[in-house]
N, C-alpha and C positions, 0 to 999 in steps of 0.2 A: 394609641398612646398618643396624649396629649401635647408631652412635651416632650423635647429631645436634647441632648447636650449638645453644643458646641465646643469640641476640645481646642482651645487658643491655645498656642503655643505648642501644640502636639508636634512631636519627635520622630522620627521612624522609633530609633530604639526604645520610645517608651511601651512599643506593643510588638517589637521583632520577636517571632519565637526564638526559643534558644539553639535551636536545630539552625534555623537560617543566621542567626549570628554566626555559629559555628562553621558552617557550609561556606557563607560567605567569604571567612576568612583564609578557608582552605583554594578557594577559588583564588583569592589575591598573591596565595602564594605561589602559582603557576607562572612557570618562567616564559618571560618578557611580555608579563602581562600590561607595565606602563607603557611600552612601546606599540603593543599592538592596539592600545586606547588609540595613541596619536595619529598610526597610521592607516588603521582597518576603517574606524568610524567614520568616514569622509559625510559631508555635506551634500554629495551626491545623492546617497542614498535616503538622506530624508528627503530631500526634493523629490525624488523617485516617487516614495510613498504616497508623500501629498496629492502629488498627480494622478497618481493611483486611486486616491480615495476621492478626491476631487470630479473624476471623470464619471467613477462607477458604483457612489454611494450617495446616499444622502448625508447633507452636513446638517445637523440637527442644532438650532438656535431660537432665540426667541421667538422667530417667525414662523419655525418649520418646527414641528412636533413642540410644541412650548412647554405639553406638560411632561414629556421626556426631560430636556431642558432644566425644566424645574428640579425634576429628582437631580439631576447632575449639581446643578450650583448649590442644593440642599447638602450635599454629600459633599462636596469641597467645602462648604464653610464649616460645617462636623470637622471634618480631617484636618480643616487649616493648609489647602492646597488651592491653589490657583489652577480654574477649570482649563481642562486639556479640548481638543478638538473632538467631537463625538462625533462619530458617523452610525446611520443605521444600513446594513448592506442586506439588501435580498439572498437569503443562502439557505436551503434543507435542513443545512447539518445544525445544531443547537449550539450556538459558540459566541463567547468575547473574549475578545483581546487586544491589549496593550504593544505600543510601539514607541520607546523615544530612545534617541540617540545623542548622546551630550546633552540631555536635557532640553534640545529643542524641539520646537514641534512638536511636541508629545499628543498622541491621540488614541481614544479607543472605539473600537470598533464593536459594535453587536449585532448580532444576526436578526433575521427578523424571525426565524423559527424559534428563537430562544424567547423573545418578546411576547409570540400570541401565547405560551404557556406560563407565562408569570404575571402575578400580582405586579404593582405600583412599587409595592414596598420590596419585594424578592426583585425586580428588576433592579430597586436603587440597593438592595445590597449587593448585587453583580458590579454596579460601576462603585460601588466602595472598594469592592474586591480589585478591580482594574485600576483605582484608585491608588491601592496600595501599593503596587505596583511601581508608580510612578513615586510616591511620598518616598520610597526607598530604595529608589534607581536601580528596579530591577531589570529594567529595559534595556540599561546598557550593557550591563553584563550579560545578558541573556543572550544578546544580537550578539556580543563580543566573543559568547563562548561558540556559538555556532559559526562564524567565520573561523576562531581558530581552529574547531574540527575538522571542518572543509579545507583548510588549508596542511591541517595535520596528514590527509590522505594522500597528499602529492611528496610528502617527504621521505628520505631513506625511512625504513623501518615504520612506514605512514602506516598503514594495518593495524599493527601492535600501539603505535601512540595513538592513533586517532580512538582507538576502543576503550585505551584507558581515560582520555579526555572525556570522551560519551559519558563512560561510566561517572565520572564525576561531574559533568556537566549536568546530569539527570539527576543524581542526588541534590543537587544543589537547587535544581527547579524544584523538587519534592519538597523541600524544607522553603523555598521562597512561597508557597503557596500556602501553607499553614500559617506563616504571618499574613498573608492578604484574607485568608478567612477572617483574620483578628478583625483587620481593617474595616470587612464588610460587616462584622459586629458593630462595631464601633460607629458604625452609619447608620446602622438599624438598629441597635442597641435591644433587640430581640432576638438570643440564640434560635428559637424556633422558626423564626424569618429565614437565618442561614439555612440552617437542617432540612428548611423544606426546598430551599433551592437546590441543597445536592440532593434530595428524595428524587428532584422531579428530573434535574439531570441524569441519573441513575435510572430511572423507568417513566418519565411523562412523555405525556404528549398531550395538543388541547383539549382532545377528548377524556385522556385516563388521568390526568393529572386533578381534578375536582374531585376523582374517587379514592384518589389516595389516602392514606393513613400514617401520618407524622409520628404517632406512637410506635407503631407497629415497625417501623423504619429504624428508629431507635433502638427498639430492643433487638432488631437486625446487626444493628452498630453491637451492641453488647456479646451478641452470639458471636461475630465477626474476632472479637477480641478475645474470647474466651478460646477463639483454636490456638492464641499465643503458649497457652498453658500445657499444650501437648508438643514434644518436639520436634516431630513431622509436621503439624499444622504450623510451627512457628518457620521451620524451614522452608517450606511452600509458599509461607507469604512472602519471605525474603527472596526466594527466587523471584515472584511474581512480580513484588514492587521494580526491581531491578529495570524491567523494560520499560517501566509506565514513565510517561511527564506528570503527573499528577499523581499524588495517593488517593488510595481507592475511595470512594464517596463516604461508606460507612464509617470509615475512620476519620475524615475530615469532619463527619457530623460528632461524633466521639468525642474528638479535638475541642471544637469550640463549643461544645455544649457542658465540658468540662471547665473551659477558661473562664466561660462566662459565670461560673460559679466560684470564681477566687478572689484572693483579697486585691492582688494586683490589679484585676480588672476593675474592680469598683473603687480602687483606691485610685485608678487612672481617671475614671469620671469622676470623680470627686474631685481632685486636685487643678485638673486642665480644665475643667467646665462652667459657663453660664448657660441659661436654662431660657428657653424660646419656644412660642407657642407653632404648630406646625399651621394654624391656619392664616398668620399673618405673613406668611413664607412667598416668596415672588412664584408664582407660575403654581405649587400646591399638588397635594395628590387629588383633590376634590375635583382637578380639570379632567381625569383621566375618563 
C-alpha cells in the first residue's frame, strides 16, 4: 500500500465498538468508582512500573531499534495521539500490553517472541491496537477494575462481591478488545493484516507463520460463527467466553473483517483523513 490516511481530529468515540460503549457505561455505574479513581491510582504505582521497565527492558527510540520506533511514530500520526514510551522485553510468551494511570507516563511493552513471528505491517497493527487502549483511556479503567476486585476479596461477603465484579470486569475487557482491533485496522488500513496477526497469535511461531493460510483461517472463523445457530453450541460458546480476558481470535478476525466492509469505516477514513506516502515517513518500513 503506497498511501495511508492520517486521521486528523480522530476521537475515541469515532471508532469505539458499541459493545465497548455499553460495557464502559456499565463499569462507570459501579458504586464508589469516582472515589476509587482519586484514591487508588496513585503516582507511586506509575513510578514503580517506570523503574521496572527502565531496569529490565529496552526503551525504543530514534537511536534504539529505530525501525520499530518509526512504526510507532507513524501509527501515532494516523491515530492522532502523542507517542507513549515503547519497550521491548525479552519474554518467551508472545504478548503486548499497555499501561496508563491518569494518562501519565503511558507505555507499551512488546515481547521479543511476538516480534519474531510478525512482519513490520503486522507489528504496526499490534502497536495500533495498544494505542487504541490509550486513545480510549482503557488503561485507567482496567487498572482500577483490577484493584477494586482485589479490595473486594477482603470485604464482608468478599468472595461473592469479587466474583460479581470479576464477571463485569472481564466482560468490559473483552468488549474493549473489539475497539482496539478497530484501532489496529485504522493504523494498518488492511483488514487482512489485522486478521493475520490474530491467526499467528492463535497458532503461529517463527517457523510455522510463513506456512499459515489466512483464507483458511477466515473460513474457520465462519465455522465458529455457525455454531451459534445451534442452541447447545451457543451455550457452550457463552460459558467459554466468561472465563476469557480476550474474545477468541477467530471471532475477532471475523468482527474486524466485517467492520472493514462497513460504510462507517469508509466514512471515517474519508472525513478524518489526509493522505501521505509511506516512503516519506521517518523510520519507514524499508529499514526493517
